[in-house]
C-alpha positions in Angstrom: -4.8 41.4 -97.1 -4.1 42.0 -93.6 -5.6 38.9 -91.4 -7.8 41.1 -89.3 -9.2 43.3 -92.1 -9.6 40.1 -94.1 -11.5 38.3 -91.2 -13.9 41.0 -90.8 -14.8 41.0 -94.3 -15.5 37.3 -94.7 -17.1 36.6 -91.4 -19.6 39.3 -91.4 -21.9 37.1 -93.4 -25.4 37.4 -92.4 -25.5 40.9 -91.3 -28.3 42.6 -93.1 -26.8 45.6 -95.1 -30.5 46.9 -95.7 -29.4 50.3 -93.8 -27.9 51.4 -97.2 -30.6 50.6 -99.4 -33.7 52.6 -100.0 -36.4 50.9 -98.3 -39.8 51.3 -100.5 -43.4 50.4 -100.0 -44.1 46.8 -100.8 -46.2 46.2 -104.1 -47.2 42.9 -105.2 -47.1 43.6 -109.1 -44.4 41.0 -110.6 -44.8 43.1 -114.2 -42.1 42.7 -116.4 -40.9 46.2 -115.9 -40.3 45.6 -112.2 -38.2 42.5 -112.9 -34.4 42.7 -112.9 -33.1 40.6 -115.9 -33.0 36.9 -116.1 -29.5 35.6 -115.0 -27.4 34.0 -117.7 -25.6 31.2 -115.8 -23.4 30.7 -118.7 -21.9 34.3 -117.8 -19.2 33.5 -114.9 -20.1 37.0 -113.2 -23.3 35.3 -112.2 -21.7 32.8 -110.1 -18.8 32.6 -107.4 -16.6 29.5 -107.4 -13.7 28.3 -105.5 -12.3 25.2 -107.2 -10.0 23.8 -104.9 -9.7 20.4 -106.8 -11.6 18.9 -104.3 -13.4 15.1 -103.9 -16.8 17.0 -103.1 -18.5 20.3 -103.8 -20.6 22.5 -101.7 -23.3 24.3 -103.5 -24.8 27.1 -101.3 -27.8 29.3 -101.5 -27.4 32.5 -100.1 -29.9 34.0 -97.7 -32.0 37.4 -97.8 -29.4 40.2 -98.4 -31.2 42.4 -100.6 -34.0 45.2 -99.4 -36.4 47.0 -101.3 -34.6 49.6 -103.8 -34.6 51.8 -106.7 -32.4 52.0 -109.5 -31.3 55.0 -111.9 -34.1 54.0 -113.9 -36.8 55.2 -111.2 -38.4 51.6 -110.9 -38.6 50.3 -107.8 -37.5 46.4 -107.4 -38.3 43.7 -105.0 -36.1 41.3 -106.0 -32.1 41.5 -106.5 -30.4 42.6 -109.5 -27.8 40.1 -110.1 -26.0 42.2 -112.8 -26.0 45.4 -110.7 -22.7 46.1 -108.5 -24.2 47.8 -105.4 -26.8 45.4 -105.5 -24.2 42.2 -105.8 -22.3 43.5 -103.2 -23.8 42.0 -100.0 -24.7 38.7 -102.0 -20.9 38.3 -102.6 -20.1 38.9 -98.8 -22.2 36.0 -98.0 -20.8 33.8 -100.5 -17.2 34.7 -99.6 -17.9 34.5 -95.7 -20.0 30.9 -95.9 -16.8 29.8 -98.5 -14.4 31.1 -95.8 -16.2 29.6 -93.1 -17.4 26.0 -94.0 -15.9 25.0 -97.1 -12.8 23.3 -96.0 -11.0 21.5 -99.0 -14.1 21.0 -101.0 -14.7 23.3 -104.1 -17.6 25.9 -103.8 -20.5 27.1 -106.0 -22.7 29.4 -105.3 -24.9 31.6 -108.0 -26.2 34.8 -108.2 -30.2 34.6 -108.2 -33.0 36.9 -108.2 -33.7 37.1 -104.5 -36.8 38.3 -103.0 -36.4 41.2 -100.7 -36.5 41.2 -96.9 -39.8 43.3 -97.1 -41.1 40.3 -99.2 -41.5 38.2 -95.7 -43.2 40.8 -94.1 -46.6 39.4 -95.4 -47.3 35.5 -96.1 -49.3 36.4 -99.4 -46.6 39.0 -101.1 -43.7 35.8 -100.0 -45.7 33.5 -101.5 -46.3 35.2 -104.7 -42.8 36.4 -105.2 -40.8 32.8 -104.6 -41.3 31.6 -107.9 -38.7 34.2 -109.5 -36.1 32.9 -106.7 -36.8 29.6 -107.3 -36.9 29.5 -110.8 -33.2 30.9 -110.9 -32.1 28.8 -108.7 -33.4 25.6 -110.5 -31.8 26.8 -113.8 -28.8 27.6 -111.7 -28.4 23.6 -110.0 -29.1 22.3 -113.3 -26.6 24.5 -115.0 -24.1 23.4 -112.1 -25.1 19.9 -112.7 -24.1 20.0 -116.4 -21.0 21.9 -116.6 -19.3 22.2 -113.1 -20.0 19.0 -111.0 -18.6 16.3 -113.0 -20.4 13.3 -111.2 -18.8 14.3 -107.7 -20.4 13.8 -104.4 -22.0 17.2 -103.5 -23.3 19.1 -100.5 -26.5 21.2 -100.9 -26.8 24.2 -98.4 -28.7 27.0 -98.0 -29.5 29.5 -95.1 -33.1 31.2 -94.8 -34.5 32.1 -98.0 -31.9 29.7 -99.4 -33.0 26.7 -97.3 -36.7 27.2 -98.6 -35.2 27.1 -102.1 -33.1 24.2 -101.5 -36.1 22.0 -100.4 -37.5 22.8 -103.5 -34.7 21.3 -105.3 -34.9 18.5 -103.2 -38.4 17.9 -103.9 -37.9 17.9 -107.9 -34.2 15.9 -107.7 -34.1 12.7 -109.8 -32.7 9.7 -108.5 -29.3 9.6 -109.8 -28.4 13.2 -108.8 -29.8 12.3 -105.1 -27.2 9.2 -105.0 -24.4 11.8 -105.4 -26.0 14.2 -102.7 -23.9 13.9 -99.3 -26.5 15.8 -97.5 -28.5 18.8 -97.5 -28.3 21.6 -94.6 -31.6 23.7 -94.8 -30.5 25.8 -92.2 -32.9 28.5 -90.5 -36.1 27.4 -91.8 -39.6 25.6 -91.1 -39.7 22.0 -92.4 -43.6 20.7 -92.3 -45.2 17.1 -92.6 -46.9 18.0 -95.8 -43.0 18.8 -97.5 -42.2 15.4 -95.8 -45.0 13.6 -97.2 -44.2 15.1 -100.6 -40.6 14.3 -100.9 -39.9 11.0 -99.8 -36.1 12.6 -100.3 -36.2 14.5 -97.5 -35.0 12.2 -94.7 -34.0 13.4 -90.9 -30.4 13.5 -90.3 -30.2 11.3 -87.0 -26.7 11.8 -86.1 -23.3 13.2 -87.2 -22.2 10.6 -90.1 -25.5 9.4 -91.8 -26.0 10.6 -95.6 -28.7 11.5 -98.2 -30.2 13.1 -95.4 -31.5 16.8 -94.2 -29.7 18.8 -91.7 -32.5 21.5 -90.0 -32.3 23.7 -87.1 -33.3 27.1 -85.5 -32.0 29.0 -82.6 -33.8 31.0 -80.0 -33.2 31.8 -76.4 -36.3 30.4 -75.2 -39.4 29.6 -75.8 -41.1 33.0 -75.5 -38.4 34.4 -78.4 -40.0 31.9 -81.0 -42.5 34.7 -82.6 -40.8 34.5 -86.2 -40.7 31.2 -87.0 -43.9 30.3 -88.4 -44.8 26.6 -87.1 -43.3 23.9 -85.8 -40.3 22.0 -87.8 -41.1 18.2 -87.5 -37.6 17.4 -87.0 -34.4 19.1 -86.1 -30.8 18.2 -84.7 -28.4 19.5 -82.7 -25.3 20.7 -84.8 -22.9 20.9 -81.6 -23.4 17.4 -80.4 -25.6 15.8 -83.6 -27.9 14.6 -81.5 -32.2 14.6 -81.8 -32.7 14.4 -78.3 -32.5 17.1 -75.2 -28.8 16.1 -74.4 -27.1 19.5 -73.6 -24.2 20.5 -75.4 -21.5 23.1 -74.4 -18.9 25.0 -76.4 -17.1 28.4 -76.5 -17.2 30.9 -79.7 -17.0 34.4 -80.5 -20.7 36.4 -80.1 -20.5 38.3 -83.1 -19.6 37.8 -87.1 -19.4 41.7 -87.2 -16.5 42.6 -84.8 -12.4 41.1 -85.0 -12.3 37.9 -83.7 -9.4 38.7 -81.7 -11.3 41.5 -80.1 -13.7 39.7 -78.9 -14.3 37.3 -75.7 -15.8 34.1 -76.1 -19.2 33.3 -75.1 -19.2 29.4 -73.3 -22.6 28.5 -74.6 -24.9 25.9 -73.9 -27.4 24.4 -76.6 -30.2 22.0 -76.3 -33.0 20.3 -78.4 -36.5 21.4 -77.0 -38.6 18.5 -77.8 -41.4 20.5 -77.5 -41.0 22.8 -80.0 -38.1 21.2 -82.3 -36.2 24.4 -81.3 -33.0 24.8 -80.1 -32.6 26.8 -77.2 -29.4 28.6 -76.5 -28.0 30.2 -73.0 -24.9 32.4 -72.4 -25.1 34.5 -75.9 -24.2 38.1 -75.2 -24.2 39.7 -78.6 -27.0 42.3 -79.4 -26.2 42.5 -82.9 -28.2 40.1 -84.3 -31.7 41.2 -84.8 -33.1 41.6 -88.0 -34.6 44.6 -89.3 -38.3 44.1 -90.1 -38.5 40.5 -89.3 -36.5 39.7 -86.5 -37.2 40.0 -82.9 -35.1 39.8 -79.4 -34.3 36.4 -78.6 -34.5 35.2 -82.1 -30.6 34.0 -83.2 -31.9 33.3 -87.0 -29.2 35.8 -88.2 -26.1 33.6 -86.4 -27.4 30.3 -87.5 -24.0 29.7 -89.3 -22.0 31.8 -87.2 -22.6 30.1 -84.0 -22.0 26.8 -85.4 -19.4 27.4 -88.0 -16.5 25.1 -86.6 -18.8 22.2 -86.3 -20.8 22.7 -89.6 -17.3 22.5 -91.2 -16.2 19.6 -89.5 -19.5 17.9 -90.0 -19.3 18.3 -93.8 -16.0 16.9 -93.9 -17.3 14.0 -91.3 -20.2 13.5 -94.0 -18.3 13.5 -97.3 -15.7 10.6 -95.6 -18.7 8.6 -94.6 -20.2 9.2 -97.9 -16.8 8.0 -99.8 -16.5 5.3 -97.4 -20.2 3.5 -98.0 -19.3 4.1 -101.7 -16.2 1.8 -101.5 
């Protein structure tokens, strides 16, 4: 495959492809006839897997890539149909992109699951009512992964947006033996509350670049006026460029958009610092204009770019934490 074409395909990971799907009126009903079939995780079609014979795994839970839609049966769906090719395609795109960007030499496992549609998150009560469906799928997938794929290796637990919300639930339910093999949890683009911390002793804030058994969390915005879509203040955060938890400014350069060929872009020179008052990352120097999410996005919130902007730093840090974990075991 042409390198430029591959890059375009693999790096368009966080764009929402909802414009190609039908937008339906939100409904709260969870009757059986509106639910897609339950994924069977013994079926290889329900997984994206890259086995590199690595010393560690990445278990990744994708973000929201589904909008409300209708199929030929005439029913309205608010959850991803993991056996339908058209619904699966954007899910696969994110899996491919994140694997390409972050995995390095590690094995990569990502389950297809009945994620909630983007429209579900326009209303708090609707999101709360629907989240048990994707949670049960991801719970079953993670248990299957541990029994059939992991083979006792260290693993990184990672998730973005809706995937990060589900990750926090897995961490809360995780037994001690499984947790002893978890290198770190990357809960990207979500809010962590004090209540979550109180309910989950395994939810420990990362303090630097090499600590293990910890959770990495951050959210990026232009400034304090751009925080509208983020519900509440996270009790902790870390800067993924310098891996500090104070307000020290970090500078780096990167291509601004995952939707354009890298070779056709000039790099943005970005400055990033953690704001202690909000625990948000304030990013200056960003020039892209294609980052705003439909329905729930707003100008100045870089939610859709949380992996893309820091892709090199995240890839290097995953390798660094695995090395630290293995060194500690020795």
